[in-house]
N, C-alpha and C positions, 0 to 999 in steps of 0.2 A: 561330404562335406556335412560342418555344421549350418547352423542358421546364417552365421554372421560371414561364417564361408563362402556360405552361396550365397547373398547380396553382397560381396565385394566383389564377387568373379563375377555377377551382372553387372555393376556398375563398370567393370574395366572392360568388360566383355561391348556394353554396347555402346562404352565412350569408343573401343578403335573400329568398332564398325560407322559409328558417324563421322569420325575422321577419317577411314579406308574404303567404305562405299563404294561400288562400282557404281559407274552413271550407264544403267540399260533402258533399252526401247520402253523393254515390259515394265519397268520401276518406274513410269511416269505415272502412273497412277496406280488404283487397285482394282480392276475393273475384272473380273473374275476370265471372262472369254480371254482377255490378253493374258492373263497369267498360268491360265491354261494352256494356252496355244505355246506358250516359252518353255515350259514344262515338260510338254510332250516330246517338243525337239532337242531337247539339250537329254533326253535319252540317248547313250551313247553318241553323241554329238559336241563337239568344243563349244564354249559360250562364241568366241570370235567366229568360227566355222556359221554357228547356228545366224548371228543376225541377219545376211543381206538376204537369205532366205524365210526369218518372219518378219523382216517388214515387207515383201514382195508376197508372203502369203496371205501377210492383214492387211496390205493393200486390195490384192483378190479377190479376199472374205474380208470384207471388214466386219460385220458381224455373224454370232452363231446362225442367225437365220440364213446368209448368203451363203455361211459353210452347209450347213442341213441340207440345203436346196442347189448343191452343184452335181457338175456331170460326175460322173467319176476319173473319164480321161481329163476333166481340164484340173482337178484334185490333184491326181496322179504327178499329170504334167508339172504343174505347181509345187507338189511336194519334188521333184528328180532332184538328186545329187545326195541328198539323206538319208537314204537309203531307209532300209528296215519298212517298209511299205506297209506293211499291218501297222505301223501308228499312224498310216496316215487314212488307212480302213478306216481304224476305230475312232482317229477324232471325228470321223462326219457319223458315225454311228452313236455315238456321243451327243452327238449336235442333235441329231435327228430324237432322242432321247429327252433331251433341254429342251426343245422347243414343243414337242408332242407329249410328254408326259409331265413336263412341271411348266407346262405354258410359257416358255420361253426364260424365264425366273430360275436361276441355278440354285443349285441343293447349296444350306449354309450350314452344314457340319462334316467333319470327315467321314462320318459313318456314312451318311447319307453320299456324298462325291463317290465311294469308292462302290455305289450301285452303275455309276455309267460305264461305258465301253473301255479300256483301255487305262484306268485311273486304279490303281493300286494305292495302299498306305502309303507312300511317300508323295505321291502329288496329291491326294486326298488332304494331308494334313499340311502339304505348301500351302492350297488354295486356301483351307478351313482358315488358318492365319493368317496369310498375308491378307487376303480380302473379306475376312469374317469377324476375325478375330480372336478363334476360337484359342484355348490354351492345348497346343496338340503339337505334338513333335514331327518334325517331315525328316525322317532318318533313310537318308542314301550315304555313298559312298567318302563323302564329307564329314557326315557326321559320325559315323561309325569309325574312321582314322581320326576327330578329332576330339573325340569321348570316351574311345580306348584308350588314347593318350594322358587324356589331362586326367582321368579316374581309373588308371591301370585296368581295363577290363582285358580282362584275358578270354573271355569267350571265344569260339569260334564266329569268324563273321561273316562266313561262307554257308553256317546252319541257319535256317529260316527258324528256326525253335528260338535260336539266341536272338532275334529281334527284342523279344518281348524283356528282355535284360535291358536295351538299351534305351528302351522307352522307358522302364520304370528308374531309372540313374536318370536321362534329361530333362522328363517329365517336372522335376520340384525345381528346373534351372532355368525355366523359362519365366523373361517377367511376366506378370501376368496385363502388365498395362502395354507393354510391347512383344506379343508373342510372333508375328508376322516377320517386325526387325530382327528378332531374334534368330529366326530361321534363317530368312537372309543372312547373317550374319555369319553364320555357320557355313553357309555357301562359300562367301567368302576368303573366312579367316582358312579355309578347307583346299580352296583350291589356288590360294596364292600366298598364305604363310604354315599351315601345316600338313606338306606336301608329303608327296609318299616317300619321295627322294629329296633330300638336302633341302629340310625344313628350316625353315626362321625364329620357331617358335620363341627363342632364348635372345632372339633381338627385338622383343616387344614387352610392355607392360604385363601381359599374362604369362608371364614366364613360371612366376611363383606357386601360380595356381595349377600348374604341369604334374602331378606328380612321377610322371614318368620322364620327364626332362630334369628334374631335382636329381634322381636319382641316377642319370645318365643310360638311361635303356627306351631313351625315344622310341629309337627303329624296332624296337621289339614287337611294337604294335602298328596297326591290330593284327591279332591274331588270325593268321587265313590260309588256309589249306590251300596249294594247288590245284587250280581246273586242270581235267582231261586235257591232252590236245587237242584240234577238231582232228575229226577223222578224213583222213584225205577220199578222194572223189576223184576216179578219172572221167572226165566226158569226152568228147567227141563234139563240135561244135559246125555245122557244114554250110557253107556259107554260100547258097545257090541265087546263080542268075540267068535271066532270060531279057528279051528286048523288054517286058514288062518290067523289071525292075530287081527287083533282090526280092527274095521269099522269108517273108519272116512269120514266125510262131507265137501264138498266142498262149503263155503261159495255163497251166489250169486253176481250177479258180481257189483250190487252196492247197498247200504246201511253200516251199521259198517260192518267191517270184511271183505269185497268183496275181491272174489277170496280167502280166506285164509280157513286153514284146520282146522276143531275142532271136539271134540264130536260133533255126533248128539244132539241137541237144539231142544227144542219144549218151548214153552212159551205156562204159565200156562192160557192166560188169553183164550188160541185156543183152551182148555179143556173144556171152560165153555160152559153150556148153556144161562144164563143167568149174567148179570153184577157182581150182589152180590153174585152168587153163592159161597157158602162153599161146596169144595169137601173133604170126610173122602178120609185115605191112601189109601184104595182098593178100593173105586171110579177110583182114579187120575190113579192106576195102571193099570186099567182098560179101561182109554178112554186114555195113552198112548199107548198100546196094540192094540184100533181101531184106531188110528190114524197111525199110521206104518200102518195096514194094507191098511187103505184106500189111505193113500199120496203116500205109495212106496211100497206096495205090498210084505212088510216083516213081517213075523210070526214070534215075542218075544217070547222069552221061558225063564223061571228062570227069571224073572223081577222083581227088589226086590229094593228098597234102598241101599244106602250104606250109612256103620253107621261111617259115617267122617260128621262135622259140613261143612255148604252149603260155597260155595265159595262167593266171593261176589269180585265184582270189578266196579270200579266208571272209568264211559267216561265222558266228557264236561258235558252233559246235561242228561243223564241214569244212576244209579246205577242197576248192576246186581246182584242178589244175586240166585244163583244155586244151588239145591240138586241134587247129582251125585244117578245115580240110575244105575245098570250092570242088561245084557239080554245076553242072546246068542241066535243065529240063525243058522241055518243049513250049513255050508259049500257050499252048492252048489245051495243058495239060489239065487233066480234071480234080480239082483239088475240092472234091465233095466229102472227102474223109482226112483234109488236112487242117487243121488247128489253125488259121491262118491266111494270110495274102500277101498278095506283090505289094510294094511300097515304095517310088521312087525315092532319088536322096532328096529331094525337096519335101516328101511326105512324111518323109520318116522325124525330121526336126520336128513334127506334130505331134508324138505321138511321147509319151513319158517311157525313157530307157532306164533301165536297171543299171545301176556301174559297173558291175560285171559285162553287160550288153557294148557298152560303151569303151570298156578296156577290149573286148574283144575289135570291135570295128575300128580302134586305132591303131592295132595290130596288123588288122590286115587293109589298113587304109595304109600301111609303111612301107608296102613292099614297093 
């Protein structure tokens, strides 16, 4: 754009935002703790879904000091339902960094903010511009979509190396007196008008600025290579009961669902001797019994399939298909080698449950 075109675009774009900006709870002020919390929650999650979680989380942990000192179980329980629990753990790591390394005062530049756990270039740009007035882009999916269509940038947005192309293109467009509002305008315009499907750019006064709209190629942007399909993974979940209640497993401290509680899970591939071996149902039961005996020293009784459909759950790169089984063990069984404990139904209501576990419990309870 020429300098006069940039100025005209800035004026029109900020006028659009002033008229159409969303009234969101984290926009009530520019306190960095509130802005940071909202940005982390909005990763992978829609705005309307986030709002009640945001308000509950803020009520539980009103300050960065409260979050820093929170017990992990309370943190995960408060986060429950938002998924991607590594985000919650990184929230607390970053909170501890702010309290311990920065004496409770937030870094004020995007470069310094990126040193905090879980904060990448987009989140750093959003916080720095909104809270501290730094003239820096906040480049997420909305920004890629808006500016690829505005300027007909045909760089593949899946390639991380191409982010610098967008950074360099967007930076001159940011008004120096309203960088935070500009980045929030991009968020709102991208999610409400310049949407992936059925965009309504042509109904706004910004249409003349969008080069792809002018030549009818709006939907050709952004250029994006297709993601690989999530890898299918087959598992068994064993619902184990005794007079003590239900036996739940605490997941390992690293990997998917780290430190969260689920029914004991066994990957189907761990039951196989050969890569292409096809096991009959009876053989599967025998090998699962042997697995529990060898791994945990537990003797399963009455192991059988639960007559319900398997549970499916998609992570970013994996698609789990989980077959539910039921079994019992003696209530005095030695759990010394089992990473979990017995829970009554009442006790289960007090611990953080990942979404996939909720799906399994609902499927089991539907019997």
